[in-house]
N, C-alpha and C positions, 0 to 999 in steps of 0.2 A: 799264250801264243801256241795253241794246240794245232792239230792238223786241220780240223774242220771249223773251229771257232776259237776265239780267245777264251781262256779260262776266266771264271769270275774273280779269282785271285789276281790275275794279271790286269784285268779291267780296273780293279780298285787299287791294288798295290802300286800301280804305275800311272795313277790318275793325274798326279802333279808332275807334268813333264818339265816345268820350269826348274823345280827343286832337283829333280833327277839330273837335269842337264848341268846344273850349277855344281853339284857336289859328287857326282860320280866321276872317277878319274878318266883321263885320256890314256893312251897306250904308249909305251916306251918306243922311241924312234927305232932302236935296234930291233925290237920285236916286229915292228911294221916292215922294216927292210927285209928281215929274214922271212916273214910270211909271204911277202910279195915275190921274193925270190922263189920260194917253194911253189907258189902259184903259177910261176912262169910268166908273169906279166911285168916284172921289173924291166924297164927299158923298152917296153913295147908301146909306142905311141898310140893313143886312142883305143887301147884294149877295152872291151866291153866287160863291165863288172857289175854283177847284182849284189848289193848290200842288203841281205835278207834279214828281216826283222831289225831294221835300221834304227829303231827307237827315235831319240832325239838327234841322232847323227853324230855321235861321239867319234865313231870310226869313219863315217862318211866324210867328215871335215878333213881327215888325214888323206884319204883318197883323193879328194878334190884338190888338195894342195900340191899333189905330186906333179913333177915336170912332164910325166908321160901324157898328162891331159886326158885321163881316162874318160870314157863314156860310161856314166854311172847311172844305174837304176836302183834307187833306194825304195825298198818295199817294206811298208809298215802298216799292220792292221789297227793299232791302237790310235784312235782319232786325236787325243790330246798329245801324244808323243809325235805324231805325224805333224800336227800343227806347229809344234816347236821346231821340228826339222825344216818345214817349209819356210818358217820365218827367217831362217838363215840365208836363204837365196844363194846357195852354193853354185858355183860355176859348173857347167856340164853335168849337173845332177837333176834327174827326173824323179820326182817323188810320187809314188803311186800307192794306193791302198791294195793290199793283197795279203794272202797267207802262204805258208810254206807249201801248201797243196794247190795254190792257185797263183802261181807267179806270172805276172803280166809280161811275158816274153815269149818269142817264137822258139819253135824247136831248134835245137843245135845252133843257138845264136849267141851264146855267152862264152867268154874266155874263162871266167872264174865267178863262182858264187862264194861270198864270204859271209859267215854269220858271226857277228861280234856280240858277245855276252848274251847269247840267245838260244843256241842250238838244243840245249838241254830241255827247252819248252816243246820242241817238235821233233825229237829224236825217234822217228817211227818210219816204217816202210813206205807209207804214202808220201811223206816228205822226200825221202831219198829218191823215190821214183820221179817226183816232179823236178827235183834239182837235176837229176840225170837228164830228163827231157830237155831242159833249156841249155844245158852245157854242150859246147862243141865236142866232137870226139877228142879225147885226151884232155879236155878241160879240167880245171881243178875246183875242188870244193874244200874250203878252208874254214876253220873254226878258231876263235880266239876269245879268251876270257882274262879279265883282271880279277884276281882273287886275293883279298886281303886275308891275313892270317885268321882273322876272326870269322871268316866265311869258308874255312877249309873243311875237309872231311874229318871224321872222327879219329882216323889214324894218323893224320898229319901232326907234326910236331911244331906248334907255334914258336915264334922267336922269343916270346916273353911269357911270363905267367899271366899278366893282365890281359894279353890278347887271347890266351887260352880260356880265361874267364868269359870273355865276350863271345868266343866260339862256342863254349858250353851253353851260354845263354841263348844264342841263336838255335842251337840244336834243341833246346828245351821248348822252343816254339815250332818245332818241325811239324808241318801239316801234311807231310807225304806228297807234296807236289814235287815234280821233277826239278832238281837243281844240279848245277855242276858238282857241288860237293858230294852228291850221292854216287857219282861215278857211273850211273846207269846209261848215260848217253852213248857210251861206247857200245852197248849191247846190239844196237841196231846194225852196226857194221859186222860184228861177230856172227849175227844171225844169218848173214849172207852164206855162211858156210855150215852146212849141216852134216853131222856125223852119226853113224849107226854102228852097232856091234860088228857089222860086216865090212864096213868101209870107214876109214878114219877121216877122210876128207872128200865127201861128195859135194861138189859145188852146185849151188842152187841158183844158177844164172846171176852171179854177183854183178852189181852195178858199179861198184867202186873197188879200186885196188886195196889190197892189204899186204903187209901191215900198215897202219896209219903212220905217217911221219909225225913225230911229236918233239916238242922243245919247250923249255920254260926259262924265264928270265926273272931273277930275284930283284926287288926293288925296295927302297925305303923312301918314304916321303915325310916331310915335316909339316904338321898341321896343328892349329890351335885345338884345345880340347873341345871347344864348341864346334869346330869344323869336323872333328872326328865323329862327334855326335850326329851332326847333320848327314855325314856320309852313311853312318850306321843306319839311320832312319830311311835311307833310300832302298834298303832291303825290304822286300814286299811284306815279310812277316811283321816287320816293325812299322812300316808305313800305314798299315791298316789299323794299328792300335789307337785307342782313345781313352780318356778318363783315367780311372784308377790303374788299369793295365799299363798304359803308357807311362804313368807316374812311377809305377813299380819297376818297369824296365829301366827308366832314367836313373833311378836310385841305384840299381845293380850296376848300371854303366859307370856312374860316378864313383862308386866303390872301387871298380876295377881300374879306372883311368887314374885314380889318385893313389894307386898302390906304390909301394916303395921301389918297385923294379921299373917304373916308367922312366924312360930316358927322355930328357928335355934339353933343349938348347937355350942359348942366352935370351932368346925372344920368348921363351915360355912355350915353345911349340913341342909337340910330342912326336916321337919317332914311330911311324906307323909302317908295319912291314907287310909284304905280300909278294905274289908272283904273277907274272903274265904267262899264261899257258896257251900254246896254240898247237893245232893239229891240222894235217891236210891229207888229201887223197886225190886220186884222179879218176875220171869217168872211164869205164871200160865200154868201148863202143858196142 
């Protein structure tokens, strides 16, 4: 989901839209409420929202179910993901092919742009310029991610040792593609402000307000070990694996999830921990 084209990894890693939709989590209700409040569209009937890089519609579904009856444009470049989204026939949702640099919307026509689980793929100046173009003056750009402990940054402290092992395994397959856990997605906002030895804050025509608003909500879900594995396999570095490499990864996964520190309930389900992180800013006219 790059600025000019989908990366090869995105094309292959997210090729199975059905499995992605089945095993990737939805978003906590409290996070959705807080994000829409921050975006300024809560309680605004018919607000025009672009769900950018909408994927299979995990967040689109939540927008479509709101009482405000939002007018939603879901933009997704990946054909198989888009097909899965179209199959849902969501009310008041128009599904269009497009990229972060070619949003099919008019200038100054959108109340909010939301990128769910996606902005790290296209965190660049060209994308910010295009998002700025379609937003109304003062309109909001919001980003949200579900982040399991095993998909966190190296500096994050996972809730358990077994989730730390799975986090380290993911980092062992690091392919230097941009992801939320790298934290580099914020740089494009910081780059709006340039400083020199002679001036501490020389503004370079910033497009969006700073500092970003930020919030995170911790959560725990209970899943069978098999369902944890299936969710783990929706990560693009694992989704592309085959043969001996995949078998080796599964062996390491089994070793971690069968550890002594794994918390289980009476159903045999595992406690999986994570956060929902979201950030927001507004268009500077």
